[in-house]
Each structure stands twice: as structure tokens, then as C-alpha cells.
C-alpha positions in Angstrom: -94.2 -25.9 11.3 -91.4 -28.3 11.2 -92.3 -29.9 13.9 -95.8 -33.0 13.3 -96.9 -34.0 16.4 -98.2 -37.2 16.5 -101.7 -38.4 16.4 -103.4 -37.1 20.4 -105.0 -40.5 19.5 -102.0 -42.3 19.3 -102.3 -42.1 23.1 -106.2 -43.6 23.7 -106.1 -45.8 26.7 -107.7 -49.0 25.2 -109.6 -50.3 28.3 -113.3 -48.8 29.6 -112.4 -46.2 32.3 -112.5 -47.1 35.7 -115.8 -45.2 37.2 -115.6 -43.0 40.0 -117.6 -43.0 43.0 -121.0 -40.4 43.1 -123.1 -40.3 45.6 -125.6 -42.4 45.5 -128.5 -39.7 45.7 -127.1 -36.6 44.2 -128.0 -35.4 40.9 -124.9 -34.7 38.3 -125.7 -31.7 36.7 -123.8 -30.8 33.0 -124.2 -27.1 32.1 -123.8 -27.2 27.5 -123.3 -24.3 25.6 -123.4 -23.9 21.9 -120.7 -22.1 19.9 -121.3 -18.9 17.6 -118.9 -16.7 18.0 -120.7 -13.0 19.3 -124.2 -14.5 19.6 -122.3 -16.1 22.6 -124.2 -12.7 24.1 -127.2 -14.9 24.5 -126.4 -17.8 26.7 -124.9 -15.3 28.9 -127.5 -13.1 29.5 -129.3 -16.0 29.6 -127.2 -17.1 32.7 -126.7 -13.9 34.2 -130.2 -13.4 34.5 -130.3 -16.3 36.5 -127.4 -15.1 38.8 -130.0 -12.4 39.6 -132.8 -13.0 40.0 -131.9 -16.7 41.9 -128.6 -16.0 43.1 -127.9 -12.7 44.1 -125.8 -12.2 41.4 -123.3 -15.0 42.8 -121.9 -17.3 39.6 -123.8 -20.0 38.4 -121.1 -22.5 37.9 -121.0 -23.0 41.4 -124.4 -25.1 40.5 -123.1 -27.4 37.7 -120.8 -30.6 38.4 -119.5 -29.9 34.4 -119.3 -27.0 32.0 -118.8 -28.5 28.2 -118.6 -25.7 25.3 -117.5 -25.3 21.8 -115.8 -22.3 20.6 -117.7 -19.3 22.2 -119.6 -21.3 24.1 -116.3 -22.7 25.3 -114.9 -19.9 26.3 -117.6 -18.9 28.2 -117.4 -22.6 30.1 -114.1 -21.4 30.7 -114.6 -17.9 32.1 -117.1 -19.4 34.6 -114.8 -21.9 35.3 -112.0 -19.3 36.2 -114.5 -18.0 38.9 -116.1 -15.3 36.7 -120.2 -14.6 36.4 -122.1 -15.1 34.1 -122.9 -11.0 34.1 -118.6 -10.3 34.0 -118.4 -12.1 31.0 -121.6 -10.9 29.5 -119.6 -7.8 30.5 -117.2 -8.5 28.2 -119.0 -9.2 25.3 -120.8 -6.1 25.4 -117.6 -4.0 25.9 -114.9 -5.7 24.0 -117.1 -7.0 21.4 -116.3 -3.9 18.7 -112.5 -4.7 19.4 -112.8 -8.4 18.4 -115.6 -8.0 15.6 -114.6 -4.8 14.1 -117.1 -3.6 11.3 -116.2 -0.7 9.3 -118.0 1.5 7.6 -118.1 2.9 3.6 -115.2 1.7 2.1 -113.3 0.1 4.6 -116.2 -2.1 4.6 -115.6 -3.3 1.3 -112.2 -3.5 1.9 -113.1 -5.6 4.4 -115.7 -8.1 2.5 -112.7 -8.1 -0.2 -110.1 -9.3 1.7 -112.1 -11.9 3.9 -112.6 -13.8 0.6 -108.6 -14.8 0.6 -107.6 -13.8 3.9 -109.0 -14.2 7.7 -111.7 -11.6 8.0 -110.5 -10.7 11.6 -107.0 -10.3 13.3 -106.5 -13.2 15.5 -104.1 -11.4 18.1 -106.9 -9.1 19.0 -108.5 -12.3 20.3 -105.4 -13.6 21.6 -104.9 -10.3 23.5 -108.3 -10.1 24.8 -107.9 -14.1 26.0 -104.6 -13.7 27.6 -105.6 -10.1 29.5 -109.0 -12.3 31.0 -107.5 -15.8 31.5 -103.3 -14.5 31.9 -101.4 -17.6 32.3 -104.2 -20.1 34.6 -103.7 -23.4 33.3 -106.6 -25.6 33.2 -105.9 -27.7 36.8 -106.6 -24.8 38.1 -110.3 -24.5 37.2 -112.9 -24.5 39.8 -115.5 -26.7 37.9 -115.0 -30.1 35.6 -114.7 -28.6 31.9 -115.4 -30.7 28.5 -113.6 -28.0 25.6 -114.2 -29.5 21.9 -112.0 -28.7 19.1 -110.7 -29.7 15.9 -106.6 -31.1 14.9 -106.1 -29.9 11.2 -102.9 -32.2 10.9 -104.3 -35.5 11.0 -108.0 -34.4 10.5 -109.0 -35.4 14.5 -111.6 -34.3 17.0 -110.1 -32.7 20.0 -111.6 -32.2 23.2 -109.9 -30.6 26.1 -110.6 -31.4 29.7 -109.8 -30.9 33.3 -108.2 -33.5 35.5 -111.9 -34.6 36.5 -110.4 -39.0 36.2 -107.3 -40.2 37.0 -106.8 -41.0 33.0 -107.3 -37.2 32.0 -103.4 -36.0 32.2 -102.6 -34.6 28.9 -104.2 -31.2 29.3 -103.9 -30.3 32.7 -100.9 -28.0 32.1 -103.0 -25.8 29.3 -103.5 -22.4 29.6 -107.4 -21.4 29.5 -106.3 -18.5 26.9 -105.1 -21.3 24.4 -107.7 -23.4 25.1 -109.8 -20.9 24.3 -107.9 -19.5 21.3 -108.1 -23.4 20.1 -111.7 -24.2 20.2 -113.1 -20.3 18.9 -110.6 -20.4 15.6 -113.7 -20.5 13.1 -113.1 -21.0 9.9 -112.9 -18.2 7.4 -113.4 -15.5 10.6 -109.9 -16.7 12.2 -106.6 -18.9 11.0 -106.0 -22.4 12.4 -103.4 -22.1 15.4 -100.3 -24.1 15.8 -99.6 -25.8 18.7 -96.9 -28.4 19.9 -96.9 -29.7 16.8 -100.8 -29.9 16.2 -102.8 -27.5 13.7 -106.0 -26.6 16.2 -109.3 -25.7 14.2 -112.3 -24.4 15.8 -114.5 -27.6 17.9 -117.9 -26.2 15.8 -116.6 -28.0 13.1 -118.0 -31.1 14.2 -119.2 -30.4 17.8 -120.8 -27.1 18.0 -123.6 -28.7 20.7 -121.1 -30.3 22.6 -123.7 -31.9 25.1 -122.7 -35.2 24.0 -119.2 -34.6 24.7 -120.1 -33.7 28.2 -123.0 -36.9 28.5 -120.5 -39.2 27.6 -118.1 -38.1 29.4 -120.1 -38.6 32.7 -121.4 -42.2 31.7 -117.9 -43.2 31.0 -116.3 -41.4 34.3 -118.7 -41.9 37.3 -120.6 -44.5 38.5 -123.8 -42.9 38.4 -127.6 -43.8 37.3 -128.3 -42.3 34.1 -131.3 -41.3 35.3 -129.7 -38.8 37.8 -128.0 -36.6 35.2 -129.8 -33.2 34.7 -128.9 -31.6 31.6 -129.0 -27.6 30.7 -128.5 -26.7 26.9 -127.6 -23.8 25.9 -128.0 -22.4 22.0 -126.5 -19.6 19.9 -129.6 -18.9 17.5 -130.4 -21.1 14.4 -131.7 -19.7 11.0 -135.1 -21.1 9.8 -134.4 -23.7 6.9 -134.7 -22.8 3.8 -133.2 -25.0 1.2 -134.6 -24.2 -2.2 -134.7 -26.0 -5.4 -131.6 -25.9 -6.9 -130.0 -27.5 -3.8 -132.3 -30.4 -3.9 -130.8 -30.6 -7.5 -127.0 -30.5 -6.5 -123.9 -29.1 -7.8 -121.3 -27.2 -6.4 -123.0 -23.7 -7.4 -126.1 -24.9 -5.2 -123.7 -25.8 -2.4 -120.2 -24.5 -2.9 -118.3 -22.1 -0.7 -119.4 -18.3 -0.4 -118.3 -15.4 1.5 -121.4 -16.0 3.7 -122.0 -19.8 5.7 -122.3 -22.4 2.7 -125.7 -24.1 2.5 -124.2 -27.3 3.8 -122.2 -26.1 6.9 -125.7 -24.7 8.1 -127.5 -27.9 7.6 -124.6 -29.6 9.0 -124.2 -27.9 12.5 -128.1 -28.0 12.6 -128.3 -31.9 12.2 -125.0 -32.5 14.5 -126.8 -30.4 17.5 -130.7 -31.9 16.8 -128.9 -35.5 16.8 -126.8 -34.4 19.9 -129.9 -33.3 21.7 -132.1 -36.3 20.7 -129.1 -39.0 21.6 -128.5 -37.4 24.7 -133.3 -37.5 25.4 -132.3 -41.4 25.0 -129.9 -41.4 27.3 -130.9 -39.8 30.6 -135.0 -39.3 28.9 -135.9 -35.7 27.3 -137.5 -34.5 30.9 -134.1 -34.5 32.4 -133.1 -32.2 29.7 -133.5 -28.5 29.2 -132.8 -27.0 25.9 -133.2 -23.0 25.6 -132.3 -21.4 22.4 -133.1 -18.2 20.3 -136.1 -18.9 18.5 -135.5 -19.9 14.7 -135.2 -16.4 12.7 -135.3 -15.9 8.7 -132.3 -14.8 8.5 -129.3 -15.9 11.7 -127.3 -12.9 13.0 -123.9 -14.0 11.9 -121.3 -14.8 14.2 -119.7 -11.1 13.9 -122.1 -9.0 13.9 -122.1 -7.5 17.5 -124.4 -4.6 17.3 -127.5 -7.3 16.3 -126.5 -9.3 18.9 -126.0 -7.3 21.5 -129.9 -5.6 21.3 -131.7 -8.7 19.8 -130.2 -11.4 22.0 -130.1 -10.3 25.3 -134.2 -10.5 26.2 -135.0 -12.9 23.0 -136.0 -16.1 25.0 
């Protein structure tokens, strides 16, 4: 990379947003979807079931005023804002999951794990091709609902949030394509390389906002003249592993907390803490009774982000 773009934060507007009007008696409904790789099967299946039972198969997207999603959640959010139903998104996970996250057998499996130590585990060009097939050259300005999609910029080390132009101050992202935003929010470290984009290096938004509920809520409170108690939130998770810290972690040391081929304990704790903190803040701001959190029951062994088989078998009916 030769050109290095200035930090996005250099262009941050210093004044508070001028709040846009919102109908006095109309609720503002937020859908927030966590990251989790192929475990996005769960929120997609959950929403698809609602479409089937209550909406006659129509897209659930029209029943939310804003959709936030990180990583796989961002892909689902973009799919819904592209006019797709949750059932169609789920079909992509089911039919294309093995192509995006191939799981070779025998010697091929061993070679993949060895390669994983030194290089990304999966071929990002496959995911990019699928995203281009789904979204084409459609841009954020064409989204059918408000979007908030976190990513992370690696050159300057800053959070990077893609947003539709649902406020006059939000003009930077309107010509970004759905496919590129999806690729940037889902560039999971170790699984995929970071993505170069106009002088920035983009990394999965899950490194700082795997649960984007507060990104959406703060945006609504900043942009619209609406009482907090008139906000309703559906927050969908993708599963969490039962916390099992051992004595070696409590005692410290790189060996206990360091990087490994699997997800290191420090990342699991950080992601868990971020999610629970974000939910706690949302509960405080709008009232816990106005936030519905739906997640997979905690499991002793969390489904890996690229375990297509377990995800398709265990997650669609796990609520």
C-alpha cells in the first residue's frame, strides 16, 4: 500500500447532530445482529421463522427503522437492506457456506491447519465473489432501511462505522458498495486478511463491536428527536461459550493468555465483556423491558466461526 489515507476521525464534525424530527407517538425499532461467522445461521433462521409465522413470508426488514450488524451480522443487515428476506439470507448460508468455509478431510485438513498458523485459513476471494454475486454494484445510498455497520481501520487503529445517509451529516459512505462494506466488516483476523480500501486497511468490526447494539442506539439518540422510552430493540446473538477460566489464566503469563490456532481466551473474554456491557448500557438508556435479547444457549464448546456442518444442524432450532 503506497497511499495512506488520513484518519477518518480527522473529519469528525465537532458540533452535536441537529436532531431530525420523529413522529411523537411512533416507536423507533432497532434490529441489532452480532458477529460470529457461519453462526449467522442462528439470527437468519430466527428472523426467517418470524417471516414465515407472522409476515406471510415477506421481509422483516420493513418492520425496523434501523438495522445494525457486525461481521456476519453486517452481511445479514446488508442483505435485508438490499430487499432480501431473512429466509433468502439463510438460504445463502445453507447453500454457499461450504464454499465460503471449506472443510477438507484427511491430509487436506492437516495441511489447512498447518497453513492456518502462518496464513489466513480461508480464501477471501471466494467470499468476495459471493458478496459481489449477491449485491452486485449496489451502493449504500440505495439501502431500503437505515444501516449501521461497524468495521475497524488498521493503519490508524480506529473504529470505522459505515452508515446510510439517514442524517444530513452522514455523506461519506453513500457511494460505498454493499459488497465492499460487507467484506470490510467481516475480515475476521486469522480467518481472512485485512482489506485495503482507498488508503485504509479494514478489519472485522468484531474486534471492538461484535455486539453493535450501542452503536445503533447512540446513533438514534444523536440523530432523532425521540424520547428514549419510545425506542424498542431486538438484539440477536450468535452464541457464546460457557466461561471456563483456569488457574493458569488467573496466574497470568503469555502461555495462558496468548495466541493459538483456536480462539485465544483473552479474545473470548473481550468479546463476551463487550457484548454484555453494550447490552447493559442499552438497558440503562431505554429500559430493560424495551430490549429483547435472543441468543443461543451457552455451550461448553462454542461452534467455530467456520464450522458449517454444526451450525446448520444445531442452530436453526436452538431458541
